[in-house]
Structure formats: C-alpha cells, structure tokens
TIZADO-353751 format. One record per atom (N, C-alpha, C): x negated, y negated, z. Coordinates in steps of 0.05 Angstrom, whole numbers, plus 5000, padded with zeros to 4 digits. Atoms other than C-alpha are relative to their C-alpha. Last residue first. Layout:
% TIZADO-353751
XYZ...
//
This chain:
% TIZADO-353751
499850285006445323002412497249875000501850075023444023742408500049714993498650055025446723912477498049934978499850285007442424222532501449964973501850085022443924932553500449704993502650074987446925122621498049904979502149795002454025112593497549905015499149744992460524742606498050234997498149994978458524132566501050285006498750254992452524232521502050055023501850194986450924892488501549765009501049854977454325512460498349825018501750154982458725182407499250165024498850064974461525682358498049855017501549904977458525652288501349915026498450044976462425582224498650135023500550274989457425492167501749955025502550004985457026242151499449735013499549924972464326232132497550005017502649994986462425852070500550065029499850074972468426002025497350045014502749994988466426051952500149905029501149735002473026241920497350035013502749995011476525621943499050285000502049914981484025691955497250024987500749725003488225301906497750075019502549955014490624641934499450304998502149914982497824611954497550074984499149794982501824251901497750075018501649764999499723591870501350205019498949824979504223031847498550265000501350054975499922531808500950195022502950005003501322761738498649975026501049725002508522941754497050014999500149905027509922231776498850285000502550095013511522161849500050104972500349955029517722241892497449884990500649735008518422361967499750044970502849985008517621661994499450274987501150255009524721422000497250034988500450214980527322122005499049744987501950195010526222641950499549785020498850175020532622991968498149804988497349925007529523262031501249804980499949935029522123092027502950074992497549875004522022712093500450064970500049734989514822582111502750144996502149825009515221842101500350275014502650115009521921502113498050214992501549755005527421872152497249924990498949895025531521232146498750264992497150024999530520992217501350134976498949754988523421242213503050005002497450084988521420702164501450255011500250044972514120862153502649915013501749824985514320782079499949925029498649834981520420442050498350175018501349745000516520191990501450195019498949815019521219631974498850275001497150035006517119112009500950194978499950055029510419392031502949994992497650155007510419312106500049934970497649835000505819822137502549864990500249734989500619312152502650135000498949805017501518732104499950285011502149815008496718292141501150214982501750115020501417692146497850194990498750205017507517922182498249904978498549885022504518562208501149794981499350225018499418192250501550114975498450214988498018602312500949784982499550175023492318982280501749775008498249875020490119252346500449814977501049745007484219082391501850154981500049834977487618502425499150284994497349924994489618122363500250195023498650244989482917772362502850065008501050044973479618452351501449775014498949784984484018582291499149975029497150044998482717902258501350225016499250214981475317942275503049975003500150275012474118602241501249795019497850085017473519192289499649734987499549825022467119492316501949884980497149945000464818912360500550174975498650085024457218942369503050085002499050274998454018952438501649914976498050014978453319712441501249725002501050034973449819712374502249975020498750234987452519992309499149995029498349924978447620482277501049745014501250054973445020232211502050085022498250114980446320442139498649965026499950295000441720532080501949875019497950095017443121262066500249704999500849935028436321462095502149904980502250175009438021102160499350044971499050275001444721442169497949814990498250035023441922122150501149724997501650025024436122042198501749964975501250265000440921892255498249964975498050205005445222492239498749724997499449995029439122942233502149804993502350125014436822722302500549994970499850294998443722882330497849854985501650134978443023592306500449704999502850015006448623842260498649845022500550195022455324012290497050014994502550155001456824632331500149814976501849925022463924862344497649825001500749714998468424882406498250094977498849884976469524142422499150295003497150054996464723832372501050155024498049795001457123792370502949905004500549744987452323232353502350194997502849924998454522522339499850275014500749874975461622402317497150084999500349705000462321922259499650095029500249894974464521202244499850314998501950164985464620722186499550115028499350014971467921182135497849835014497150014997467821082059500849965030499050235016460520932041503049965003500550244985458521402098500849744985497650054984461921962059499649755018498150145017456321932008502449925016500950285002451322122063501949834982499350174978455522742078499149714997498850255009454623022008501049825023502150185009449723562030501149744990502749895003455223912070498049794991501550205015461923572060497250094994498750055025465924192081498649794982499049765013462324522139500949944972502449835008458123932162500950244984501550135021464223472160497650164991500149865026468623962197498349874979500749725001470623542257500050114972500049854975470722782251499350304994500349725009469122282197499650175025502149834988471821652229499950274986499649735011475621092195497650175008502349834996475520462239500850284990499949834976481220062209497550175002501450144979480719472161500050165026502550125008482419842096498449885023500750124974487620332122497449854997497450044986491120552057499549865026498350185015484820462014502649935015501250265000480320772067501849794985499550114973484921372076498949715002497250074998484921482001500749885027499650255015477321442000503049925001501050224985476821952056500449734986498350044977481322432019499149765016497650135010477422341954502049945023500650285006470922481991502549854989500350144975473723112021499549704996497350064990476023331952499949855027498850225016469023241925502849945010501050264993465923641982501349774985502650035012470724211967498849735010501450255004476524412011497450034985498850145022481624972011498549754991502450145011478425502054500949854975499450245016484625702093497449854993500549955029482926422113500549754983502849925004482126282188499350044971501050135024488625892190497250084993498249945023492326362239498949874974497850195001486326342287501750054975498449964976481626912306502249795002499049734998476226702257501550045026501149814980475725952259501250284997498449764998477425572196498750215018502049794996474424892211501550265004499549754986479624432181497550175002499849795020476923762159500150275014501249744996478223212209500450174976499349815021479422482191498550265005501949785005479322052253501150184978498749775013483421412246497950214995501849815013481420842292501650244990502650145007485020202312498150194987502249954981491820542308497649844992502050214997497420192269497950065022500649994972503320672277497849805008497750124987505520462207499649995030500250295004498520592180502449865014502050104982498821282213499849694996498850014973505421432179498049895020498150234999502321232112501349985028501650244999496521702126501749755000501150034973501222272145498349745001497950044979505522202083498749945027499150285002499522132036502149935021502250174992496622782061500749714999500249984971503323132056497849825010497950164989504222881984500050005031500950285001497423161966502149815012500050125027499923831989498949725002498050215005498024172055499849914971498249905020494224842059502249794992498349804988490824662124502050134981500949735007485124302090501750225012499749925028485823612120499050284996501749775007486823462195500750074970498849775014489522782213497950224998500849935027488522152254501350254990498349785010490321762316499350064971501649855018486421282361501750244991499049755009490320752398498250124979500549985028486620212436500850284990502449845008489820202504499749984969502350175005494519632522497550154994501650044976499620072556497649824996498450164982504619982499498449945026499750275009499520232449501349825021502750124998498020852489500049714992500550054972505420992497497349885005498550244993506420912422499649935030501550225012501021432408501349735008502450044984504521892458498349784989499350134974511321792425497549955017499550295005508521942356500549865026502750125005505822602382500349704995501450004974512522812413497349854996499050234985515922612347498749985027501350245011511523112310500949755016499150115025514223642356498349774991499350284997511824112410500649894972499750054972511124862419500449715007497149974993512425022345500449925030499749994970505924792312503050035006502649984987503324852240500250055030501449775010509625002200497350045014498949754988513624532244498750254990501149974974509123952223500950265013501349734998510624042149499150065029498549805014515623472139498950285003497649934985512623032193501550234987497650155005506023042156502350095018498949945027499623312187502749854997501049755012494823192245501150054972497549905012498822652282499450264986499849995029492622562325502850094992498149795004492622342398500750014970499749855026486821932421502250205002498849744997487021412477500450124973498449905023482620802483501250275007499750205021478920352532501950094978499949905027479520772595500549774980502250095017477520392657500050114972502549864992481620712713497649924983500950124975487020182702497550135010501050285006487620402629498949885026502549975013488321132651498749734993501949914979493720952700497350044988500750244983497420542647498050085021501850175015497121142599499249755016502749895000500021582653498049844984501850104979506021152668497250104999499750294994511121552629498149935023497450064987508522242609500049705007499950164976502922332559502849975011497650174998502122892508500149865027497549895009495023142500502349815004499049804981488922962541502650134992498449845018484622552494501050245016499049754988481321982533501850144979497549935011476921452500500950275012499149744993471321122538502850044988497149975004467320542511500850285007499049785016460420452542503149984997498950095025458019772564501350224983498050224998457019902638501349944973500350125026453620582632502249794997502749965010452320922699499549854974501950094979458420652736497150024990500450295002462220722671498249885021501550065025461121472668499549704998502749904997463121582741498349934975501550184982469221132734497150095003500450265014471621512673498349825017502149965019470622172710499349754985502549984985474621942770497650034981500650274991480221732723497449995016501250145023479822412689499349715008502649885006480922772755498649844978501950084978486522302776497250104994500650285005489922402708498149895021502050015022489323152719499249714994502649934988492823072786497850004979501050244986498422702751497450055013498450054976499023292704499049755013501150004973495823222636502249995022500250284990498723442570499250015029497750155012499924072529499849705007497549984985493024342545502149834987497949845012485724262525502550005018499349764985481623692552502350154986497949845011477823142515500650245019499649804979473622562540502550164992497349905002471222162480500350235019499849724990465021752495502950084999497449924989463921122453499850295009498950224984457420752441502850065011497050035000453421342417500849775017499050245014446021212405503049974999500349965029442721882423501049764984502950025005441921682496499450024970500750284999449421562497497149954995499150135024450622272473499349704999501649905023446222572527500849864974502650145002449222122580498450094977499750245015456222392566497349854996499649925028454223082590500249764982502649915010451422792654500250084971501750235004457822402665497250074989499150145025461923022653498349764995500749835022457923412705500749874973502950035004458322832755499050184976500850265011465922792745497049974996500150204979466823542756499149734988502750094991468323942693500449805023500850285000475424222690497149965009498150194989476224962673498749735004500650084973472025382627502049795009497650054984472625782563499149925028500550044971467225782510502749945013500950274992469626042443499450005030501949954978470126742413498849745009502650125005476326602372498250035024502049794997482027082387497249904995502450015016487026522398498150235006500449765016493526742430497650004982498849764988495426052456499750244981497149964999490825562422500850255015499349994972483525392438503050075005501349774988481025552368500650035030501750054976486025052340498950275011502850075008488725042269498050025023501249795016495225412284497149954993501050145024497324962342498350194983500649805022500625452390499149874974498850085025500525062456499150194977497349875004499125412523501349924974497850195005491625232520502650144995497849944982486625712552502349804997498549755003480525412519502550015017500149865026475724872543501750265000498849744993476524352598500550154974499749984971472523702599501250265009497749824996470123762527500350055029500449834976465523162520502550165005497949844987465322862450499050145025501049754989460522312428502350145015498249914978462021732382499050275009500549734990457121352337501850065024499649964971459320732299499750305007498849744994456220632231500250035030500249884973454719922208501450275001501449745002453519752135499750135027502850025008458619192131498850274996501849884980465019362168497149994993499050024972470718982136498150105020498650254995468118812066500749975030502050204995463319402067501249725006501349944975469019902073498049795008498150074979472919572018498750055027499850294999466919581971501949915022502350114985465720301990500049705001499250014972472720481967497749895017497750194997470720281896500849985030501050285003463820621898502249805005501650074977466821261926499049724998498250034978472121291872498649925025498650265005467021161817501949955023501950214993462621721846501349724996500150034971468722191846498049785008499650284992470422071773499449955030501750175017467622721744500249705009502750004989470723091802498149834984501749765005477422891775497349985014502350065017482322391805498350254997499849855025488722691834497749944981500549724994487322471906500050174974502849974990486521751882499450305005501850005023492921811841497150025008500049735012496822011903498150024977501449824981494821361937499850294989502950075001496720961875498450185019501049895025503521311870497049954997500449714997504721171944498950134974497549855004503720431931499350305005499649895027497620101961502850134998499449725002498519692025500250094971497349955011495219012023500450304996498649844980489318862068502950064992497850174989487118322019501550145022501350254991480318652005502149815011501549954975483919322003498749755011498149974978488919071952498650045026498850264995483418821905502050015024502050174987479619471913501249735007500249924972485919871899497949845015497650094985487319481835499850075029500250294997480219571810502449895016501950064979480720311826499749705003499049914974487120411786498149915022498150214990484620001727501050075028497449884995478620471718501949805012
//
C-alpha cells in the first residue's frame, strides 16, 4: 500500500504526515489492519527497539472532583460507584508505589482529582515525591494534579518530580461538548507551564467519546505541536453513572488504527497505551505493543486493569522486553535536547510547510469553522462519528476495589 510505505519513510525521518494521510490511516479497513500495524511497527522499532516501558498509577485522592468532565467517574455529579478518599499520606503513597516498582515499573504517576492543586497540595505531593525517591533512587515520578498556577511546576521540579501529565483529551473544536468548567486553552497552558519549568511534559488523548476522525487527527496534531515526551492514548471506559456511559464506539481494530495514526504523527515520542486497553483491545493487546512502547501496569485510577503478572507474560510472549531502570526511554536526539524534542528546525516537529497545523494564531487545528487551515479532507477519508457498537462489553468495566486507598493489595 503506497500510503503505508510513504508513512514509514516519513516516520523514519521524523517528518510530519499530511492530515489527509493521517485521516487515511483511520479510514483503512479491518482487512488491512495487520498491514497498518506492521508499517507503524517499523517506525516504533526504529526509535524504541523492542523495549516496553512500564508505568504505575497511584491515585492520591479519589473522587469528589468539582469539574464536570463527561468521561470521568470522579466528576461533579458522578453516580459511578467508585472509591472516594482524601489525600494519602506520603508513607501510604510510597507503599502503594512500591508495589508497582516491584512489578517492573520505572515510572510512578501520582494523580489527584480536582481542578488543580492549592499550594498546600503541592507541599503534600512534594513530600510524597521525596518519600518515594528516598526509597527508590532511580524511579521516575510524574505528577498529574490538574491545572497548574504560576510557580507550581517549578516547585514540583525542585521536589524531585521528573514529569507532569495533563492531557488535552479531545480536539479544541469539540472540547466544550465534553467539559464546561474549564477550557481547552487552560489545558494547553498547563502543559506549557510544565515545559517551561523543565519538567518532561506528558499529554495525550481519550478516544471513543463519539468524536470524528477529524477530531482525533486535530488533537494528535495539536499534541505534536506542544511536543510532549510521552503521549498516553486512553480508550474511554464508559462508566455507568457518567454522561458517556452508553458510548461504546470502539472495536479492537479501530483502537489499533488510532494507535498507528498516533505513532505516524509522533514517531519518536513515548506512546503509551493507557486506560481502557483491556476493555477495548482485549485479546489484541499484544498487537498494540508493535505500535506503543509504554503501558500502565496493573490497575488504573478508578477501574481495574489486568493482573500485572499477565501484563509481564504478554510482553514476553509478544517478543518484547521490559525497559530497565537504567535505560533511557527516549531516542538519543530527544534525550540530548533535555528530554524534549527541542529541535523543530531539523526534526520537522509540528512544522510541515504549508500544512498550517498547530498554528494557534490562525485558529489552526481544531477549528472547523469555514473549513479552517486543517478542516478539510477528501470525502473518502473524512469520517463522521463512529457508529455505536452493537456488542458493548459492559461486563469488562470493573471498579477498582484494591490498592491505594484500600486495605487490599494491588494487582501489580
């Protein structure tokens, strides 16, 4: 397929595909999905070999969030039967993190519900970071606390944080349909604050919320322009009790096409399969390792993942290896630039001449009004909202009842 050969060549050169090419990946048929995986797999192996980075989530504060994000079981007004608890103490969080590190994780992600941290919250998390690093010298720590105020990213960095996560989640053009209590611009601002403070930026998306192919491409191009080191790809877990509980729009094949598109657009970035992989990829998870070089080990914030032992066996059986604590995740050119791409002039990151993608001054990606710079695509590649799947697997959504905030051991 000429399209895939072109995308492989561009990925090996770190050249940005055109929007039409990205849309065409999402429009490929199920019959072609193995060809798509094989092509994107060449790009993945060029920059990351056969290594798989393991990450472990610790939910520092669960539920009771004042924000109204429609996808979230912790949102304002959520009826989901999830665990609710206030801040874990530093020693409790460190103990929770130790379970994931024992399972092979090299990064711990400290997450707390809420709009954003107060200065007192930053002090709490700083103490937790120090407690974890005192016990595990080589561990990477990523904080995910919501919208940051001025100076907070620097304080987290000084406390030992290596990275900060704040996802864009969906396109700018549809963001207001998902959340009303903050804006897309607020999220972009927080990612930029993390960058400016010298933290490794982590920002990704959620697929399966009823978005169009154009929305998916918009958000991935916006991410490339923001230039995070890692891009988590979440697949919506439709929790009962949330506004998106009936959004079962994904098949394993579509998930693979989405991951492949992300890999082609972000060839040398850590692409992480995040929440929902067990629910939507199911038995095709091993194929996704040919596209992504990073996964979460064990459970998620409010839902159960598969057992950590099963994750490790899956990685080995698929012919991959767990990335060691002493190995550098990012390719040399990104690591040498201080953990970020840092080389827009010669790497082509977000700078496809004439494409206009990522140019916020001109509305750029995510602005469908009048077609915009990025809003047009051939009829064959332009997809509308995916039809709802008739075989929804609601039995696969399980609320987390173990690990952080409980008396039960985690499954890492």
